[in-house]
GUSEDO-824410 format. One record per residue (C-alpha): residue number from 0; x, y, z. Coordinates in steps of 0.5 Angstrom, whole numbers, plus 500, padded with zeros to 3 digits. Last residue first. Example, Ala and Ser with C-alpha at 12.3 -4.5 7.8 and 13.67 -1.06 7.14 Angstrom:
2
+-----+-----+-----+-----+
: num :  c1 :  c2 :  c3 :
+-----+-----+-----+-----+
:   1 : 527 : 498 : 514 :
:   0 : 525 : 491 : 516 :
+-----+-----+-----+-----+
***
This chain:
420
+-----+-----+-----+-----+
: num :  c1 :  c2 :  c3 :
+-----+-----+-----+-----+
: 419 : 236 : 876 : 255 :
: 418 : 233 : 881 : 250 :
: 417 : 231 : 876 : 244 :
: 416 : 235 : 877 : 237 :
: 415 : 234 : 881 : 231 :
: 414 : 235 : 888 : 233 :
: 413 : 239 : 890 : 240 :
: 412 : 236 : 891 : 247 :
: 411 : 240 : 891 : 254 :
: 410 : 237 : 892 : 260 :
: 409 : 241 : 886 : 263 :
: 408 : 248 : 889 : 263 :
: 407 : 255 : 887 : 261 :
: 406 : 253 : 887 : 254 :
: 405 : 259 : 883 : 250 :
: 404 : 259 : 884 : 243 :
: 403 : 257 : 892 : 244 :
: 402 : 255 : 894 : 237 :
: 401 : 249 : 890 : 236 :
: 400 : 246 : 895 : 230 :
: 399 : 240 : 896 : 235 :
: 398 : 243 : 898 : 241 :
: 397 : 238 : 901 : 246 :
: 396 : 242 : 900 : 253 :
: 395 : 238 : 901 : 260 :
: 394 : 242 : 903 : 266 :
: 393 : 239 : 905 : 273 :
: 392 : 242 : 906 : 279 :
: 391 : 249 : 906 : 277 :
: 390 : 249 : 912 : 272 :
: 389 : 253 : 911 : 267 :
: 388 : 261 : 913 : 266 :
: 387 : 262 : 905 : 267 :
: 386 : 258 : 903 : 261 :
: 385 : 264 : 907 : 257 :
: 384 : 269 : 904 : 260 :
: 383 : 266 : 897 : 258 :
: 382 : 264 : 900 : 251 :
: 381 : 271 : 901 : 249 :
: 380 : 269 : 905 : 243 :
: 379 : 271 : 902 : 236 :
: 378 : 264 : 902 : 234 :
: 377 : 263 : 909 : 235 :
: 376 : 268 : 912 : 231 :
: 375 : 267 : 907 : 226 :
: 374 : 259 : 910 : 226 :
: 373 : 254 : 905 : 227 :
: 372 : 249 : 910 : 228 :
: 371 : 243 : 909 : 234 :
: 370 : 247 : 907 : 240 :
: 369 : 242 : 909 : 245 :
: 368 : 245 : 909 : 252 :
: 367 : 239 : 911 : 258 :
: 366 : 241 : 913 : 265 :
: 365 : 246 : 918 : 264 :
: 364 : 251 : 920 : 269 :
: 363 : 256 : 921 : 264 :
: 362 : 254 : 918 : 258 :
: 361 : 255 : 924 : 253 :
: 360 : 261 : 927 : 255 :
: 359 : 264 : 920 : 254 :
: 358 : 262 : 919 : 247 :
: 357 : 266 : 925 : 245 :
: 356 : 265 : 933 : 244 :
: 355 : 258 : 935 : 246 :
: 354 : 251 : 936 : 243 :
: 353 : 246 : 938 : 248 :
: 352 : 239 : 936 : 244 :
: 351 : 233 : 940 : 247 :
: 350 : 234 : 945 : 241 :
: 349 : 231 : 940 : 236 :
: 348 : 229 : 943 : 229 :
: 347 : 236 : 946 : 229 :
: 346 : 239 : 940 : 230 :
: 345 : 247 : 942 : 231 :
: 344 : 254 : 938 : 232 :
: 343 : 254 : 933 : 226 :
: 342 : 259 : 929 : 223 :
: 341 : 262 : 925 : 228 :
: 340 : 256 : 924 : 232 :
: 339 : 255 : 925 : 240 :
: 338 : 248 : 927 : 244 :
: 337 : 246 : 929 : 250 :
: 336 : 239 : 929 : 252 :
: 335 : 235 : 931 : 258 :
: 334 : 228 : 929 : 257 :
: 333 : 221 : 932 : 255 :
: 332 : 223 : 931 : 247 :
: 331 : 223 : 923 : 249 :
: 330 : 219 : 922 : 242 :
: 329 : 222 : 927 : 238 :
: 328 : 229 : 925 : 240 :
: 327 : 227 : 918 : 238 :
: 326 : 224 : 920 : 231 :
: 325 : 231 : 924 : 230 :
: 324 : 235 : 918 : 231 :
: 323 : 231 : 914 : 226 :
: 322 : 234 : 919 : 221 :
: 321 : 229 : 921 : 216 :
: 320 : 234 : 925 : 213 :
: 319 : 239 : 926 : 218 :
: 318 : 245 : 927 : 212 :
: 317 : 252 : 929 : 215 :
: 316 : 255 : 922 : 211 :
: 315 : 260 : 917 : 213 :
: 314 : 255 : 912 : 217 :
: 313 : 247 : 912 : 217 :
: 312 : 241 : 916 : 218 :
: 311 : 246 : 921 : 222 :
: 310 : 244 : 922 : 229 :
: 309 : 250 : 918 : 232 :
: 308 : 251 : 916 : 240 :
: 307 : 245 : 918 : 244 :
: 306 : 245 : 919 : 251 :
: 305 : 239 : 920 : 256 :
: 304 : 238 : 923 : 263 :
: 303 : 232 : 920 : 266 :
: 302 : 226 : 923 : 269 :
: 301 : 224 : 916 : 272 :
: 300 : 217 : 915 : 276 :
: 299 : 215 : 912 : 269 :
: 298 : 220 : 907 : 269 :
: 297 : 224 : 906 : 263 :
: 296 : 223 : 899 : 260 :
: 295 : 217 : 900 : 255 :
: 294 : 218 : 907 : 254 :
: 293 : 225 : 906 : 251 :
: 292 : 224 : 899 : 247 :
: 291 : 218 : 902 : 244 :
: 290 : 222 : 909 : 242 :
: 289 : 228 : 904 : 239 :
: 288 : 222 : 900 : 235 :
: 287 : 219 : 906 : 232 :
: 286 : 223 : 906 : 226 :
: 285 : 221 : 899 : 224 :
: 284 : 213 : 901 : 224 :
: 283 : 215 : 907 : 219 :
: 282 : 219 : 901 : 214 :
: 281 : 213 : 897 : 215 :
: 280 : 208 : 902 : 212 :
: 279 : 213 : 903 : 207 :
: 278 : 214 : 897 : 205 :
: 277 : 207 : 895 : 206 :
: 276 : 205 : 901 : 200 :
: 275 : 210 : 898 : 196 :
: 274 : 206 : 891 : 196 :
: 273 : 199 : 893 : 196 :
: 272 : 201 : 898 : 189 :
: 271 : 196 : 895 : 185 :
: 270 : 195 : 898 : 178 :
: 269 : 190 : 903 : 175 :
: 268 : 195 : 908 : 171 :
: 267 : 195 : 913 : 176 :
: 266 : 195 : 909 : 183 :
: 265 : 201 : 904 : 180 :
: 264 : 205 : 911 : 178 :
: 263 : 203 : 914 : 185 :
: 262 : 206 : 908 : 188 :
: 261 : 212 : 907 : 184 :
: 260 : 214 : 914 : 185 :
: 259 : 213 : 914 : 193 :
: 258 : 217 : 907 : 194 :
: 257 : 222 : 911 : 189 :
: 256 : 222 : 917 : 194 :
: 255 : 223 : 913 : 200 :
: 254 : 229 : 909 : 197 :
: 253 : 232 : 916 : 196 :
: 252 : 230 : 920 : 203 :
: 251 : 236 : 918 : 207 :
: 250 : 232 : 913 : 211 :
: 249 : 229 : 906 : 211 :
: 248 : 227 : 902 : 217 :
: 247 : 231 : 901 : 223 :
: 246 : 236 : 895 : 221 :
: 245 : 238 : 889 : 220 :
: 244 : 244 : 886 : 215 :
: 243 : 241 : 883 : 209 :
: 242 : 243 : 888 : 204 :
: 241 : 246 : 882 : 199 :
: 240 : 253 : 882 : 198 :
: 239 : 255 : 875 : 199 :
: 238 : 249 : 873 : 195 :
: 237 : 242 : 872 : 194 :
: 236 : 240 : 867 : 189 :
: 235 : 247 : 864 : 190 :
: 234 : 246 : 862 : 197 :
: 233 : 252 : 863 : 202 :
: 232 : 250 : 870 : 204 :
: 231 : 243 : 866 : 206 :
: 230 : 247 : 862 : 211 :
: 229 : 252 : 867 : 213 :
: 228 : 245 : 871 : 215 :
: 227 : 242 : 866 : 219 :
: 226 : 246 : 867 : 225 :
: 225 : 246 : 874 : 226 :
: 224 : 239 : 874 : 225 :
: 223 : 238 : 870 : 232 :
: 222 : 233 : 866 : 234 :
: 221 : 228 : 867 : 241 :
: 220 : 222 : 867 : 238 :
: 219 : 220 : 874 : 239 :
: 218 : 226 : 877 : 237 :
: 217 : 228 : 872 : 231 :
: 216 : 221 : 874 : 228 :
: 215 : 223 : 881 : 229 :
: 214 : 229 : 880 : 224 :
: 213 : 225 : 876 : 219 :
: 212 : 221 : 883 : 218 :
: 211 : 227 : 887 : 219 :
: 210 : 231 : 882 : 213 :
: 209 : 225 : 882 : 209 :
: 208 : 224 : 890 : 209 :
: 207 : 231 : 891 : 207 :
: 206 : 231 : 886 : 202 :
: 205 : 225 : 889 : 199 :
: 204 : 227 : 896 : 200 :
: 203 : 234 : 894 : 196 :
: 202 : 230 : 891 : 190 :
: 201 : 226 : 898 : 190 :
: 200 : 232 : 902 : 190 :
: 199 : 234 : 898 : 184 :
: 198 : 228 : 899 : 180 :
: 197 : 228 : 906 : 182 :
: 196 : 234 : 907 : 178 :
: 195 : 232 : 903 : 172 :
: 194 : 224 : 907 : 172 :
: 193 : 229 : 913 : 169 :
: 192 : 233 : 908 : 165 :
: 191 : 226 : 905 : 162 :
: 190 : 223 : 912 : 161 :
: 189 : 228 : 915 : 157 :
: 188 : 229 : 910 : 152 :
: 187 : 236 : 905 : 153 :
: 186 : 243 : 905 : 153 :
: 185 : 247 : 901 : 157 :
: 184 : 254 : 903 : 158 :
: 183 : 259 : 896 : 161 :
: 182 : 265 : 899 : 165 :
: 181 : 271 : 902 : 164 :
: 180 : 270 : 909 : 167 :
: 179 : 274 : 913 : 161 :
: 178 : 268 : 910 : 156 :
: 177 : 263 : 915 : 159 :
: 176 : 267 : 921 : 157 :
: 175 : 268 : 918 : 150 :
: 174 : 261 : 916 : 149 :
: 173 : 259 : 924 : 151 :
: 172 : 264 : 927 : 146 :
: 171 : 261 : 923 : 140 :
: 170 : 253 : 924 : 142 :
: 169 : 250 : 916 : 142 :
: 168 : 248 : 913 : 135 :
: 167 : 241 : 913 : 135 :
: 166 : 237 : 907 : 136 :
: 165 : 236 : 908 : 143 :
: 164 : 232 : 914 : 141 :
: 163 : 230 : 920 : 146 :
: 162 : 235 : 918 : 151 :
: 161 : 237 : 914 : 157 :
: 160 : 244 : 912 : 160 :
: 159 : 246 : 907 : 165 :
: 158 : 253 : 906 : 166 :
: 157 : 255 : 900 : 169 :
: 156 : 259 : 897 : 176 :
: 155 : 261 : 904 : 177 :
: 154 : 268 : 905 : 179 :
: 153 : 270 : 912 : 180 :
: 152 : 263 : 915 : 182 :
: 151 : 262 : 909 : 187 :
: 150 : 268 : 909 : 191 :
: 149 : 267 : 917 : 191 :
: 148 : 260 : 916 : 194 :
: 147 : 261 : 911 : 199 :
: 146 : 258 : 914 : 205 :
: 145 : 252 : 916 : 202 :
: 144 : 251 : 912 : 196 :
: 143 : 252 : 914 : 188 :
: 142 : 248 : 910 : 183 :
: 141 : 246 : 916 : 178 :
: 140 : 242 : 914 : 172 :
: 139 : 244 : 918 : 166 :
: 138 : 238 : 922 : 162 :
: 137 : 240 : 925 : 156 :
: 136 : 239 : 931 : 151 :
: 135 : 243 : 932 : 145 :
: 134 : 237 : 928 : 141 :
: 133 : 234 : 935 : 143 :
: 132 : 227 : 936 : 146 :
: 131 : 229 : 942 : 151 :
: 130 : 222 : 943 : 153 :
: 129 : 221 : 937 : 158 :
: 128 : 216 : 931 : 157 :
: 127 : 221 : 926 : 155 :
: 126 : 226 : 927 : 161 :
: 125 : 220 : 927 : 166 :
: 124 : 216 : 921 : 164 :
: 123 : 219 : 916 : 169 :
: 122 : 221 : 920 : 175 :
: 121 : 227 : 924 : 176 :
: 120 : 233 : 923 : 180 :
: 119 : 239 : 928 : 178 :
: 118 : 244 : 926 : 173 :
: 117 : 240 : 930 : 167 :
: 116 : 245 : 930 : 161 :
: 115 : 246 : 935 : 157 :
: 114 : 250 : 934 : 150 :
: 113 : 253 : 941 : 148 :
: 112 : 252 : 942 : 140 :
: 111 : 246 : 947 : 141 :
: 110 : 251 : 951 : 144 :
: 109 : 251 : 953 : 153 :
: 108 : 248 : 959 : 156 :
: 107 : 241 : 959 : 156 :
: 106 : 239 : 951 : 156 :
: 105 : 244 : 951 : 162 :
: 104 : 240 : 956 : 166 :
: 103 : 233 : 953 : 164 :
: 102 : 236 : 946 : 165 :
: 101 : 238 : 949 : 172 :
: 100 : 231 : 951 : 174 :
:  99 : 228 : 945 : 172 :
:  98 : 233 : 941 : 176 :
:  97 : 231 : 946 : 182 :
:  96 : 224 : 946 : 181 :
:  95 : 223 : 938 : 182 :
:  94 : 221 : 938 : 189 :
:  93 : 221 : 930 : 190 :
:  92 : 215 : 927 : 194 :
:  91 : 217 : 922 : 199 :
:  90 : 212 : 923 : 204 :
:  89 : 217 : 927 : 209 :
:  88 : 218 : 932 : 203 :
:  87 : 224 : 930 : 199 :
:  86 : 229 : 934 : 196 :
:  85 : 233 : 932 : 189 :
:  84 : 241 : 934 : 189 :
:  83 : 243 : 938 : 183 :
:  82 : 247 : 934 : 178 :
:  81 : 245 : 937 : 171 :
:  80 : 251 : 935 : 167 :
:  79 : 254 : 939 : 161 :
:  78 : 258 : 936 : 156 :
:  77 : 262 : 939 : 151 :
:  76 : 264 : 944 : 156 :
:  75 : 266 : 952 : 154 :
:  74 : 259 : 954 : 155 :
:  73 : 259 : 952 : 162 :
:  72 : 263 : 958 : 164 :
:  71 : 257 : 963 : 162 :
:  70 : 254 : 960 : 168 :
:  69 : 258 : 965 : 172 :
:  68 : 258 : 962 : 180 :
:  67 : 264 : 958 : 178 :
:  66 : 268 : 952 : 180 :
:  65 : 274 : 951 : 175 :
:  64 : 277 : 943 : 176 :
:  63 : 283 : 941 : 173 :
:  62 : 289 : 944 : 177 :
:  61 : 285 : 941 : 183 :
:  60 : 286 : 934 : 182 :
:  59 : 289 : 932 : 188 :
:  58 : 286 : 937 : 192 :
:  57 : 279 : 935 : 191 :
:  56 : 282 : 927 : 191 :
:  55 : 284 : 928 : 198 :
:  54 : 277 : 932 : 200 :
:  53 : 273 : 927 : 197 :
:  52 : 277 : 921 : 200 :
:  51 : 271 : 919 : 205 :
:  50 : 265 : 923 : 204 :
:  49 : 262 : 928 : 209 :
:  48 : 260 : 934 : 205 :
:  47 : 263 : 941 : 207 :
:  46 : 267 : 942 : 202 :
:  45 : 275 : 945 : 202 :
:  44 : 280 : 946 : 196 :
:  43 : 279 : 954 : 196 :
:  42 : 275 : 954 : 190 :
:  41 : 271 : 949 : 193 :
:  40 : 270 : 954 : 199 :
:  39 : 269 : 960 : 195 :
:  38 : 264 : 956 : 190 :
:  37 : 259 : 953 : 196 :
:  36 : 259 : 960 : 199 :
:  35 : 257 : 964 : 192 :
:  34 : 251 : 959 : 191 :
:  33 : 249 : 960 : 184 :
:  32 : 253 : 953 : 183 :
:  31 : 256 : 951 : 177 :
:  30 : 263 : 946 : 177 :
:  29 : 267 : 946 : 170 :
:  28 : 272 : 940 : 169 :
:  27 : 278 : 938 : 166 :
:  26 : 278 : 931 : 164 :
:  25 : 283 : 927 : 167 :
:  24 : 279 : 921 : 171 :
:  23 : 280 : 924 : 177 :
:  22 : 278 : 931 : 174 :
:  21 : 271 : 927 : 173 :
:  20 : 271 : 923 : 179 :
:  19 : 271 : 931 : 182 :
:  18 : 265 : 933 : 178 :
:  17 : 261 : 927 : 180 :
:  16 : 263 : 928 : 188 :
:  15 : 261 : 935 : 187 :
:  14 : 255 : 934 : 183 :
:  13 : 251 : 929 : 187 :
:  12 : 253 : 932 : 194 :
:  11 : 251 : 939 : 192 :
:  10 : 254 : 943 : 187 :
:   9 : 249 : 944 : 181 :
:   8 : 251 : 944 : 174 :
:   7 : 256 : 940 : 172 :
:   6 : 261 : 941 : 167 :
:   5 : 266 : 936 : 163 :
:   4 : 271 : 939 : 158 :
:   3 : 272 : 933 : 152 :
:   2 : 278 : 930 : 151 :
:   1 : 282 : 931 : 145 :
:   0 : 281 : 926 : 139 :
+-----+-----+-----+-----+
***
């Protein structure tokens, strides 16, 4: 049997990484997007998306990739993924209009024999309620992680597929494509698959909030969360890969969306969302930690210069969605702020931030140093030399992720341990 041709409609982070992974696996792949700049960039082997190894993979399999603004190119495909990122607002509510628009475009341009697969994250009930109505419509749970997207796209732990009736045989070409990833394929009804993605993120959210709650107790009583984590990882019920690193709440938009989805469903059907709403509230509370440390320790008569290293919500991504750094910048907007980030050089909503080329440029003469994202480029800095560039009259370091192993100053604060 000849390899199927795979299409991706919507070339944002999800679509680009998934399309490149398809080509790396040896499939001819068509990428469609109405944005001419995106298509020109990808057609030249370039992308603005920040992901480890993405550009290298893009160019290594370039002969199998065809990018176009013409949706008729999708007619060549045996399988077409709807693969645009789904934007969310500050309350975790999804804007599904781009997904619906792409479904309509694909429906108009592909034959009935084509399998259409919704790869975007949508709320439970979406797939069954759209007007397509064909057994050739599927929903696939996407499990990409910002900063590890290509790794996850090429080596999924399992593939979760929602369909109208899980007892019916799957589209032959679709099964052939999925089998190339050499992992378990779980077929279930639409609603189960849609909720499965949400369930995964809620378990992660529970880990995040539990870890952050306990880390705060450590700060209050004099325990050290970094000493407790190894014991938890050796417990088989929690495990070596458990998400128990302490942090500044939940960011990025995806998990927030799923918390909002389950809260809304519980309310709509008469359930109890107290636990879910508690995680949302705790995440917002924990995001305030750097702000609290700042105002508790900066003298009122000081007009401090502030250095912020890292503004993305986590390393290896350009996303600043709900980033704790932005909350801090907003709270201290009246002060002089210099920032350095390996992936971001401008924040359109924060004109008061002066982005500079190096960490040392940011800290020169600064009274306050905030290490807000644990990028490798920041973790490997010589902090002894960096701190020497700060203002000697007053020095405060806010280091949530404990990047500085032996802080040389007294006003130093990190998560999960009492300030010394």
